[in-house]
N, C-alpha and C positions, 0 to 999 in steps of 0.2 A: 503493501499500499505507500502510495507516497505521501511524503512530511512523515512518517512514522518508522518505527525499527520493525515494524509486524511486517511479517510473509503471508501471502497466500498465493497457494496456485489457482491459476487460473484455465479455463480450455474452454475455448470459445468454439461458436459454430458445429456441433458435434449433430450427426442426422439421429432423429430419433424414428424417422419413416423415410420411407421411397419419396422420391420427388412426386409432388400431385400433377406431372404433368400428362398431355395427353387422354389415352386410355384413364388413367390414376387421376383425370380431374377432379371428377363429381361423383367419386368412389370415397369409403373410407380407408384411411392411411393403412398402408403396408408397412410390416417392419423394414427395416433399411437392408441395402447389402454390407454385407462385411468386407472387411477392408485389412491388406495385409502389410508390415510393415508401421510406420510412425504415420498418426493422421495429423496433420498441423490444424493446429488447435489455438491458433495465434491472431485471427482473425473474428471481426462481429460477422454475424451470419445476415444476409439481406433479408431486409425486414419485407414481410407479406405485402401484398399490393394492395395500396390505400389511397385514400386523397391526403397528399404531405401538406395541402396548401390550407384546407381546413384544420387538421392537425398543427401544424405552426399557429396558426391564426388562435388556436385555442390555448396553445403555450404561451403566447405573447401576451395575450389576456389576465390568464391564471397565473401564472409565471414569470412574466416580466423575462422571458428568454426565445431564443429559437432552438431547434432543434439542429445538431449537426446533420450535414448531409451524409447519407445511408442510402447505398442499392437497395433496389426492391425487385422481388422476383416473384412469380409463384411458387421456384423452388426454395421454401422458406420453412422447412419442417425441422428445426435446427433446437437446442439448446446451447445455455452456457452454463457454466459450474464451477464454480468458487468453492476452496477447501483451503481449511487452516495449513500452513506450510509442514505443521509437524504431522498432518496424517497420514497412515500407511496403513496398508491392507489390514483388515481386522480392529482397527480403532475404532468400530461400531458405535460412529457419531450420530447423531439426530440429524435429518435430511430435510430440508425446509425448501418446496419447490414455490416458486412463482410464477401464476398463470398473469400476466398483465391484461388491466382492464382497456377502456376504449370504445364501451357500445359494441362491442362486436366487431367492429370499423376502422376502430386506428391502435396503431400501438407495435410495437416492436421489442424483444428481448434487452436488446442492445441501449434501452433506456434506463434499465436499471442493473447498475452494478451492486453484486451481493460481495465484495471485497469485505466492508468493513463488518458485517454480520458474522462472515465466516472468521476472522482474525478476532472478533472482541465476543463475540457469543459463544464460539468454537463450536460453530453446525456448519453442513456442508449444504450450500444454495444452489437450488437448481433452479435457473430461470429460462421458459419454455416461450414458442411463439406457434401461433395456429393463423390457417385460412382465414379471412375476413371477408366482412360484407357478401357479395354476390357468390364467391368462389368458396366460402365456407357456410354459408348458410341457404343459398339457393333450395327451392322446392319446388317442384309441382303438383305435388299431394298425393303422388303416385310413386310406384314401383321404379318410374324412370330417373325420378331425381327426388330422394328420399330427404335431400336436405340435413342439415346437423355436421356436416365435415369437420366443420372449427371445433365443436364439441369434443368429437370422437379424434379428431387430432389432440387437443388436451388430454383424452383419456390415455391416447396413444404414448404419449409421453410420459403420463403417470407409471405405466406398463416398464418402459422402458428404465427409466429408476427404479 
């Protein structure tokens, strides 16, 4: 953590589901493909598609700040993990999962830095994101598009944890 002697391990952009693209766009999330070797966990994931102008306007009005520029993609089912530096396999620390708000139409994992909680409260913090707006909650009311994929993304992230 900046300006302290406390260290935190941060793992950014970890996939908890396959990218919801093409035939996976309007269906429940599927488990991610495994990878071999070391996964690069040093970059924030792209945020899910949303109206960033509205989100920035809200942040200016409520918090008197603007959000940093972040890439946006339909490939957005990722989470960020923050652990105390002393953590090792078998530590059995509590895990706190943070699911961002935003009225199901805005928000992203990179808005929330779990470093302070991990460092000072001795917990593992997992911050996830999910499909928003039409891509997450569109429904035709029948079997062709049942909707609620954004909620199913949240459940998939919890299963991953």
